[in-house]
C-alpha positions as CSV (number, residue, x, y, z in Angstrom):
1,M,119.1,-81.0,-202.6
2,A,116.0,-78.8,-202.3
3,T,115.6,-75.8,-204.5
4,Q,114.1,-72.5,-203.6
5,P,110.9,-71.4,-205.3
6,K,111.2,-68.4,-207.7
7,P,110.0,-65.1,-206.1
8,K,106.7,-63.8,-207.6
9,P,107.0,-60.6,-209.6
10,R,105.5,-57.6,-207.9
11,P,102.7,-55.7,-209.8
12,E,103.7,-52.5,-211.4
13,P,102.5,-49.4,-209.6
14,P,100.1,-47.1,-211.5
15,K,101.7,-44.3,-213.5
16,P,101.6,-41.0,-211.6
17,G,100.6,-39.0,-214.7
18,D,97.3,-40.7,-215.3
19,P,94.5,-38.5,-213.9
20,D,91.7,-41.0,-214.7
21,D,93.0,-43.6,-212.2
22,E,93.4,-41.0,-209.5
23,N,89.9,-39.6,-209.8
24,A,88.1,-42.9,-210.3
25,A,87.9,-43.7,-206.6
26,T,87.0,-40.2,-205.5
27,T,84.4,-39.1,-207.9
28,S,80.9,-40.4,-208.5
29,P,79.6,-41.5,-211.8
30,V,77.9,-38.9,-214.0
31,V,74.1,-39.2,-214.1
32,E,72.4,-37.6,-217.1
33,E,69.0,-36.1,-216.3
34,P,66.2,-36.4,-218.8
35,P,65.2,-33.3,-220.7
36,Q,63.0,-30.8,-218.9
37,T,60.0,-31.1,-221.1
38,A,56.5,-32.4,-220.5
39,T,57.2,-35.7,-222.2
40,N,60.4,-37.8,-222.4
41,A,61.8,-39.5,-225.4
42,S,59.5,-42.5,-225.2
43,G,56.4,-40.2,-225.1
44,N,55.4,-40.8,-221.4
45,S,54.6,-37.7,-219.5
46,L,56.2,-37.1,-216.1
47,T,52.9,-37.7,-214.2
48,D,52.5,-41.0,-216.0
49,R,55.9,-42.1,-214.9
50,V,55.3,-41.0,-211.3
51,D,51.9,-42.8,-211.2
52,A,53.6,-46.0,-212.5
53,L,56.3,-45.8,-209.8
54,F,53.7,-45.1,-207.2
55,T,51.6,-48.1,-208.2
56,S,54.6,-50.4,-208.3
57,Q,55.7,-49.2,-204.8
58,V,52.2,-49.9,-203.5
59,A,52.2,-53.4,-204.9
60,L,55.6,-54.0,-203.4
61,I,54.6,-52.8,-200.0
62,E,51.5,-55.1,-200.1
63,R,53.7,-58.1,-201.0
64,V,56.0,-57.4,-198.1
65,E,53.1,-57.1,-195.7
66,K,51.8,-60.4,-196.8
67,L,55.2,-62.1,-196.4
68,E,55.5,-60.6,-193.0
69,E,52.1,-62.0,-192.0
70,R,53.3,-65.5,-193.3
71,V,56.5,-65.3,-191.3
72,A,54.6,-64.3,-188.1
73,A,52.0,-67.1,-188.5
74,P,52.2,-70.2,-186.3
75,P,53.7,-73.3,-187.8
76,V,51.2,-75.6,-189.6
77,G,52.6,-78.9,-188.2
78,I,52.1,-81.0,-191.3
79,G,52.7,-84.7,-190.6
80,R,52.3,-84.5,-186.8
81,R,49.7,-86.5,-185.0
82,P,48.0,-85.3,-181.9
């Protein structure tokens, strides 16, 4: 005689009085801005930080351009004989 499997318990619904769960999906995380002074906590000025970001972006763009050139290059054909 075959037996029936036990039904799985259903998960409990969230409590209606918890405001954190309700707002978690509808609000964005809070981003704290650095203080509005000439230097931040580590001693770097804002212009130094912008310059560092700019140079890193330029380097990244150059790398992407080199990779795009490699992708567009014709195949090398190693191991093939004419």
